[in-house]
C-alpha positions as YAML, in Angstrom:
chain: A
units: angstrom
residues:
- id: 1
  name: MET
  ca: [92.55, 77.04, 62.87]
- id: 2
  name: LEU
  ca: [89.67, 77.05, 65.08]
- id: 3
  name: PRO
  ca: [89.71, 78.82, 68.18]
- id: 4
  name: HIS
  ca: [88.42, 76.14, 69.80]
- id: 5
  name: ALA
  ca: [90.36, 73.29, 68.71]
- id: 6
  name: PRO
  ca: [92.73, 71.80, 71.10]
- id: 7
  name: SER
  ca: [95.91, 73.56, 70.55]
- id: 8
  name: ALA
  ca: [94.19, 77.20, 70.64]
- id: 9
  name: VAL
  ca: [92.10, 76.07, 73.84]
- id: 10
  name: THR
  ca: [95.58, 75.18, 75.73]
- id: 11
  name: ALA
  ca: [97.57, 78.26, 74.32]
- id: 12
  name: THR
  ca: [94.30, 80.52, 75.92]
- id: 13
  name: GLY
  ca: [94.57, 78.43, 78.97]
- id: 14
  name: ILE
  ca: [98.18, 78.84, 79.64]
- id: 15
  name: ALA
  ca: [97.63, 82.48, 78.78]
- id: 16
  name: GLY
  ca: [95.12, 82.82, 82.06]
- id: 17
  name: LEU
  ca: [97.50, 80.59, 84.09]
- id: 18
  name: LEU
  ca: [100.32, 83.19, 83.11]
- id: 19
  name: GLY
  ca: [97.74, 86.00, 84.07]
- id: 20
  name: ALA
  ca: [97.28, 84.48, 87.57]
- id: 21
  name: LEU
  ca: [101.04, 83.88, 88.28]
- id: 22
  name: THR
  ca: [102.08, 87.33, 87.12]
- id: 23
  name: LEU
  ca: [99.21, 88.49, 89.77]
- id: 24
  name: LEU
  ca: [100.52, 86.43, 92.66]
- id: 25
  name: ALA
  ca: [103.94, 88.08, 91.71]
- id: 26
  name: GLY
  ca: [102.06, 91.21, 92.06]
- id: 27
  name: ASP
  ca: [101.50, 90.14, 95.65]
- id: 28
  name: LEU
  ca: [104.42, 89.34, 96.59]
- id: 29
  name: LEU
  ca: [105.83, 92.71, 95.71]
- id: 30
  name: LEU
  ca: [102.88, 94.09, 98.00]
- id: 31
  name: TYR
  ca: [103.49, 91.29, 100.70]
- id: 32
  name: ALA
  ca: [106.50, 89.15, 101.00]
- id: 33
  name: HIS
  ca: [108.99, 91.66, 103.03]
- id: 34
  name: TRP
  ca: [110.42, 90.39, 106.53]
- id: 35
  name: GLY
  ca: [111.84, 92.73, 108.81]
- id: 36
  name: THR
  ca: [110.77, 94.95, 111.92]
- id: 37
  name: MET
  ca: [107.61, 96.52, 111.54]
- id: 38
  name: PRO
  ca: [107.59, 100.01, 112.37]
- id: 39
  name: PRO
  ca: [105.09, 101.36, 114.70]
- id: 40
  name: VAL
  ca: [101.89, 101.59, 113.28]
- id: 41
  name: THR
  ca: [98.98, 103.85, 114.31]
- id: 42
  name: GLU
  ca: [95.37, 103.11, 115.27]
- id: 43
  name: ALA
  ca: [93.49, 104.37, 111.84]
- id: 44
  name: VAL
  ca: [96.48, 102.35, 109.74]
- id: 45
  name: GLN
  ca: [96.08, 99.18, 111.73]
- id: 46
  name: SER
  ca: [92.15, 98.81, 111.10]
- id: 47
  name: LEU
  ca: [92.77, 99.21, 107.70]
- id: 48
  name: VAL
  ca: [95.71, 96.97, 106.95]
- id: 49
  name: SER
  ca: [94.89, 94.50, 109.84]
- id: 50
  name: ALA
  ca: [96.51, 91.41, 108.41]
- id: 51
  name: ARG
  ca: [98.06, 92.99, 105.96]
- id: 52
  name: ARG
  ca: [100.53, 95.26, 107.79]
- id: 53
  name: ALA
  ca: [103.57, 93.78, 105.81]
- id: 54
  name: ILE
  ca: [102.67, 96.34, 102.80]
- id: 55
  name: LEU
  ca: [103.74, 98.96, 104.89]
- id: 56
  name: LEU
  ca: [107.23, 97.36, 104.53]
- id: 57
  name: ALA
  ca: [107.18, 97.69, 100.76]
- id: 58
  name: THR
  ca: [109.71, 100.05, 99.05]
- id: 59
  name: PRO
  ca: [108.24, 102.34, 97.11]
- id: 60
  name: GLU
  ca: [109.63, 100.86, 93.81]
- id: 61
  name: GLN
  ca: [107.87, 97.64, 95.01]
- id: 62
  name: LEU
  ca: [104.83, 99.49, 95.09]
- id: 63
  name: ARG
  ca: [105.12, 100.86, 91.61]
- id: 64
  name: TRP
  ca: [106.50, 97.67, 89.79]
- id: 65
  name: SER
  ca: [102.92, 95.70, 91.63]
- id: 66
  name: SER
  ca: [101.15, 98.27, 90.17]
- id: 67
  name: VAL
  ca: [102.55, 98.05, 86.42]
- id: 68
  name: LEU
  ca: [101.63, 93.84, 86.91]
- id: 69
  name: GLY
  ca: [98.06, 94.62, 87.04]
- id: 70
  name: PRO
  ca: [97.11, 95.75, 83.56]
- id: 71
  name: ILE
  ca: [100.09, 92.89, 82.02]
- id: 72
  name: ALA
  ca: [98.33, 90.38, 84.22]
- id: 73
  name: ALA
  ca: [94.65, 91.54, 83.06]
- id: 74
  name: ALA
  ca: [95.64, 91.28, 79.50]
- id: 75
  name: LEU
  ca: [96.22, 87.86, 79.77]
- id: 76
  name: TYR
  ca: [93.69, 86.92, 82.15]
- id: 77
  name: VAL
  ca: [90.99, 88.07, 79.17]
- id: 78
  name: VAL
  ca: [92.84, 85.73, 76.80]
- id: 79
  name: GLY
  ca: [91.89, 83.05, 79.27]
- id: 80
  name: ALA
  ca: [88.75, 84.12, 79.27]
- id: 81
  name: TRP
  ca: [88.56, 82.36, 75.48]
- id: 82
  name: HIS
  ca: [89.21, 79.48, 77.25]
- id: 83
  name: VAL
  ca: [86.61, 79.38, 79.77]
- id: 84
  name: PHE
  ca: [84.16, 80.03, 76.55]
- id: 85
  name: ALA
  ca: [85.52, 77.50, 74.70]
- id: 86
  name: ARG
  ca: [85.44, 74.93, 77.30]
- id: 87
  name: LEU
  ca: [81.88, 75.43, 77.92]
- id: 88
  name: ARG
  ca: [80.53, 75.81, 74.28]
- id: 89
  name: ARG
  ca: [79.26, 72.61, 74.00]
- id: 90
  name: GLY
  ca: [77.00, 73.02, 76.44]
- id: 91
  name: SER
  ca: [75.47, 76.20, 75.64]
- id: 92
  name: LEU
  ca: [76.71, 78.28, 72.92]
- id: 93
  name: ARG
  ca: [74.95, 81.57, 74.65]
- id: 94
  name: TRP
  ca: [75.85, 80.79, 78.16]
- id: 95
  name: ALA
  ca: [79.53, 80.05, 77.47]
- id: 96
  name: ALA
  ca: [79.51, 83.52, 75.48]
- id: 97
  name: VAL
  ca: [78.34, 85.31, 79.01]
- id: 98
  name: ALA
  ca: [80.87, 83.35, 81.06]
- id: 99
  name: GLY
  ca: [83.36, 84.84, 78.69]
- id: 100
  name: ALA
  ca: [82.30, 87.88, 79.11]
- id: 101
  name: LEU
  ca: [82.08, 88.00, 82.56]
- id: 102
  name: PHE
  ca: [85.42, 86.86, 82.95]
- id: 103
  name: ALA
  ca: [86.59, 88.86, 80.76]
- id: 104
  name: ILE
  ca: [85.57, 92.07, 82.46]
- id: 105
  name: GLY
  ca: [86.05, 90.62, 86.22]
- id: 106
  name: ALA
  ca: [89.80, 90.23, 84.57]
- id: 107
  name: ILE
  ca: [90.04, 93.95, 83.54]
- id: 108
  name: MET
  ca: [88.09, 94.84, 86.80]
- id: 109
  name: SER
  ca: [90.97, 92.55, 88.75]
- id: 110
  name: GLY
  ca: [93.60, 93.90, 87.03]
- id: 111
  name: ALA
  ca: [92.69, 97.53, 87.74]
- id: 112
  name: TYR
  ca: [92.11, 96.70, 91.41]
- id: 113
  name: HIS
  ca: [95.35, 95.09, 91.97]
- id: 114
  name: ALA
  ca: [96.81, 98.23, 90.23]
- id: 115
  name: MET
  ca: [95.35, 100.09, 93.13]
- id: 116
  name: TRP
  ca: [96.70, 98.95, 95.94]
- id: 117
  name: GLY
  ca: [100.19, 99.83, 95.04]
- id: 118
  name: GLN
  ca: [99.02, 103.49, 95.25]
- id: 119
  name: TYR
  ca: [96.86, 102.33, 98.57]
- id: 120
  name: GLY
  ca: [99.99, 101.45, 100.20]
- id: 121
  name: ALA
  ca: [102.18, 104.46, 99.53]
- id: 122
  name: THR
  ca: [98.80, 106.15, 101.05]
- id: 123
  name: LEU
  ca: [99.28, 103.92, 103.95]
- id: 124
  name: GLN
  ca: [102.70, 104.34, 104.32]
- id: 125
  name: PHE
  ca: [102.53, 108.17, 104.47]
- id: 126
  name: ALA
  ca: [99.57, 108.38, 106.80]
- id: 127
  name: ASN
  ca: [101.39, 105.72, 109.25]
- id: 128
  name: THR
  ca: [104.40, 108.31, 109.25]
- id: 129
  name: HIS
  ca: [102.14, 111.26, 111.29]
- id: 130
  name: ALA
  ca: [101.14, 110.94, 114.79]
- id: 131
  name: THR
  ca: [97.41, 112.09, 113.27]
- id: 132
  name: PRO
  ca: [97.27, 110.31, 110.12]
- id: 133
  name: PRO
  ca: [95.14, 112.12, 107.35]
- id: 134
  name: LEU
  ca: [91.95, 110.71, 107.94]
- id: 135
  name: ASP
  ca: [90.45, 112.70, 104.65]
- id: 136
  name: LEU
  ca: [92.88, 111.14, 102.59]
- id: 137
  name: LEU
  ca: [92.47, 107.25, 104.41]
- id: 138
  name: LEU
  ca: [89.01, 107.62, 103.51]
- id: 139
  name: HIS
  ca: [89.01, 108.52, 100.30]
- id: 140
  name: THR
  ca: [91.52, 105.86, 99.10]
- id: 141
  name: THR
  ca: [90.22, 103.10, 101.18]
- id: 142
  name: GLY
  ca: [86.65, 104.14, 99.50]
- id: 143
  name: ASN
  ca: [87.87, 103.90, 96.43]
- id: 144
  name: LEU
  ca: [89.17, 100.33, 96.85]
- id: 145
  name: GLN
  ca: [86.27, 98.98, 98.05]
- id: 146
  name: LEU
  ca: [83.92, 100.73, 95.48]
- id: 147
  name: MET
  ca: [86.21, 98.69, 92.97]
- id: 148
  name: HIS
  ca: [85.90, 95.65, 95.10]
- id: 149
  name: ARG
  ca: [81.93, 95.45, 95.20]
- id: 150
  name: ALA
  ca: [82.00, 96.57, 90.99]
- id: 151
  name: SER
  ca: [83.82, 93.28, 90.64]
- id: 152
  name: GLU
  ca: [81.47, 91.36, 93.32]
- id: 153
  name: ILE
  ca: [78.95, 92.43, 90.84]
- id: 154
  name: VAL
  ca: [80.43, 90.55, 87.78]
- id: 155
  name: ALA
  ca: [81.94, 87.74, 90.19]
- id: 156
  name: VAL
  ca: [78.79, 86.40, 91.50]
- id: 157
  name: PRO
  ca: [76.56, 85.39, 88.34]
- id: 158
  name: LEU
  ca: [79.77, 84.15, 86.92]
- id: 159
  name: MET
  ca: [80.55, 81.84, 89.96]
- id: 160
  name: LEU
  ca: [76.66, 80.45, 89.54]
- id: 161
  name: ILE
  ca: [77.15, 79.99, 85.72]
- id: 162
  name: LEU
  ca: [80.22, 78.04, 86.02]
- id: 163
  name: LEU
  ca: [78.90, 76.07, 89.33]
- id: 164
  name: ALA
  ca: [75.38, 75.10, 87.02]
- id: 165
  name: MET
  ca: [77.08, 74.26, 83.73]
- id: 166
  name: VAL
  ca: [79.95, 72.36, 85.44]
- id: 167
  name: ALA
  ca: [77.82, 70.51, 88.10]
- id: 168
  name: LEU
  ca: [75.58, 69.59, 85.46]
- id: 169
  name: GLY
  ca: [78.21, 68.35, 82.57]
- id: 170
  name: ARG
  ca: [77.11, 71.28, 80.20]
- id: 171
  name: GLY
  ca: [80.31, 71.84, 78.44]
- id: 172
  name: ASP
  ca: [83.64, 69.23, 78.47]
- id: 173
  name: PHE
  ca: [84.74, 70.33, 81.76]
- id: 174
  name: PRO
  ca: [84.67, 67.17, 84.04]
- id: 175
  name: ARG
  ca: [82.09, 67.69, 86.61]
- id: 176
  name: TRP
  ca: [84.37, 66.73, 89.65]
- id: 177
  name: THR
  ca: [86.56, 70.36, 88.57]
- id: 178
  name: VAL
  ca: [83.30, 72.13, 90.31]
- id: 179
  name: ILE
  ca: [85.61, 72.26, 92.95]
- id: 180
  name: SER
  ca: [88.10, 74.25, 91.63]
- id: 181
  name: ASN
  ca: [85.78, 77.04, 90.79]
- id: 182
  name: PRO
  ca: [88.17, 79.93, 91.69]
- id: 183
  name: ILE
  ca: [85.46, 82.47, 92.81]
- id: 184
  name: LEU
  ca: [83.96, 79.69, 95.21]
- id: 185
  name: LEU
  ca: [87.04, 78.75, 96.34]
- id: 186
  name: PHE
  ca: [88.02, 82.35, 97.23]
- id: 187
  name: GLY
  ca: [84.47, 83.10, 98.53]
- id: 188
  name: VAL
  ca: [84.86, 80.28, 101.13]
- id: 189
  name: GLY
  ca: [88.56, 80.37, 101.28]
- id: 190
  name: THR
  ca: [88.51, 84.31, 102.28]
- id: 191
  name: PRO
  ca: [86.12, 84.09, 105.83]
- id: 192
  name: LEU
  ca: [87.67, 81.07, 107.26]
- id: 193
  name: LEU
  ca: [91.41, 82.00, 106.47]
- id: 194
  name: THR
  ca: [90.74, 85.38, 107.75]
- id: 195
  name: PRO
  ca: [91.07, 84.94, 111.48]
- id: 196
  name: LEU
  ca: [94.11, 82.91, 111.31]
- id: 197
  name: ALA
  ca: [95.85, 85.35, 108.89]
- id: 198
  name: ALA
  ca: [94.94, 87.99, 111.71]
- id: 199
  name: ASP
  ca: [97.15, 85.76, 114.28]
- id: 200
  name: LEU
  ca: [100.07, 84.74, 112.18]
- id: 201
  name: PRO
  ca: [103.32, 86.59, 111.93]
- id: 202
  name: VAL
  ca: [104.52, 89.34, 109.03]
- id: 203
  name: PRO
  ca: [104.52, 88.87, 106.47]
- id: 204
  name: TYR
  ca: [102.53, 85.03, 106.28]
- id: 205
  name: GLY
  ca: [98.83, 86.43, 107.32]
- id: 206
  name: ALA
  ca: [98.85, 89.22, 104.13]
- id: 207
  name: LEU
  ca: [100.26, 86.38, 101.89]
- id: 208
  name: LEU
  ca: [97.88, 83.92, 102.58]
- id: 209
  name: LEU
  ca: [94.47, 86.89, 102.26]
- id: 210
  name: GLY
  ca: [96.45, 88.82, 99.51]
- id: 211
  name: GLY
  ca: [97.41, 86.13, 97.19]
- id: 212
  name: LEU
  ca: [94.43, 83.43, 97.52]
- id: 213
  name: TYR
  ca: [92.28, 84.78, 94.53]
- id: 214
  name: ASN
  ca: [95.28, 84.27, 92.36]
- id: 215
  name: ALA
  ca: [96.37, 81.38, 93.87]
- id: 216
  name: ALA
  ca: [92.75, 79.83, 93.28]
- id: 217
  name: MET
  ca: [93.09, 80.94, 89.61]
- id: 218
  name: VAL
  ca: [96.32, 79.13, 89.50]
- id: 219
  name: VAL
  ca: [94.12, 76.23, 90.64]
- id: 220
  name: PHE
  ca: [91.72, 76.41, 87.82]
- id: 221
  name: PHE
  ca: [93.83, 76.98, 85.11]
- id: 222
  name: CYS
  ca: [95.86, 74.05, 86.11]
- id: 223
  name: THR
  ca: [93.04, 71.82, 86.73]
- id: 224
  name: SER
  ca: [91.11, 73.29, 83.50]
- id: 225
  name: LEU
  ca: [94.42, 72.73, 81.44]
- id: 226
  name: LEU
  ca: [95.03, 68.70, 82.62]
- id: 227
  name: THR
  ca: [91.69, 68.08, 81.60]
- id: 228
  name: VAL
  ca: [91.49, 69.67, 78.32]
- id: 229
  name: PRO
  ca: [90.00, 66.58, 75.60]
- id: 230
  name: GLU
  ca: [92.29, 65.48, 73.20]
- id: 231
  name: CYS
  ca: [89.84, 66.06, 70.73]
...
């Protein structure tokens, strides 16, 4: 069976959707915690802000959240073939570029998510000290920020390629599905929702921001699966 046949396109789309749901489960392990917040030092508060619910996560929850990162990345990489297959009729070359960028971004996204488990443990450790170990906080925060910036280098051209090809009808996505571009949804939603998330009680602000990217991926893959051509 050809990899661009409808059944294969659907199967790889389901894999991508499962990847998004897996990382959403990882987000829940990081942030879906109700209870009384411990006192938060000024240094830690400046780093966690709306995501302060991570301070309530247990060590086991942080570890399992990290484990889900590479599992989800593998599923997302399979979903990258879905993106390629749906764009290939418009331009084989640009479809291949989009699929490759999606796969690279998926791997980086899984790695970034996995880093949050260790970061959460570091924040919890630092928060137990009246004088937090600033060197440790700066080092771990710098690692996380570097991975995020590196991911943006991949995400921006991918977003532009998807926007252009879908909006111009290059591929078999309906043009209206341009609104489901996950990177666009995340890029627009994050600055709009950040002020709201900061004012929400624990853990709702953390869930809103922490789960936004993968929720956007769920929307993307669901929309794509519902619009796969029959032939």
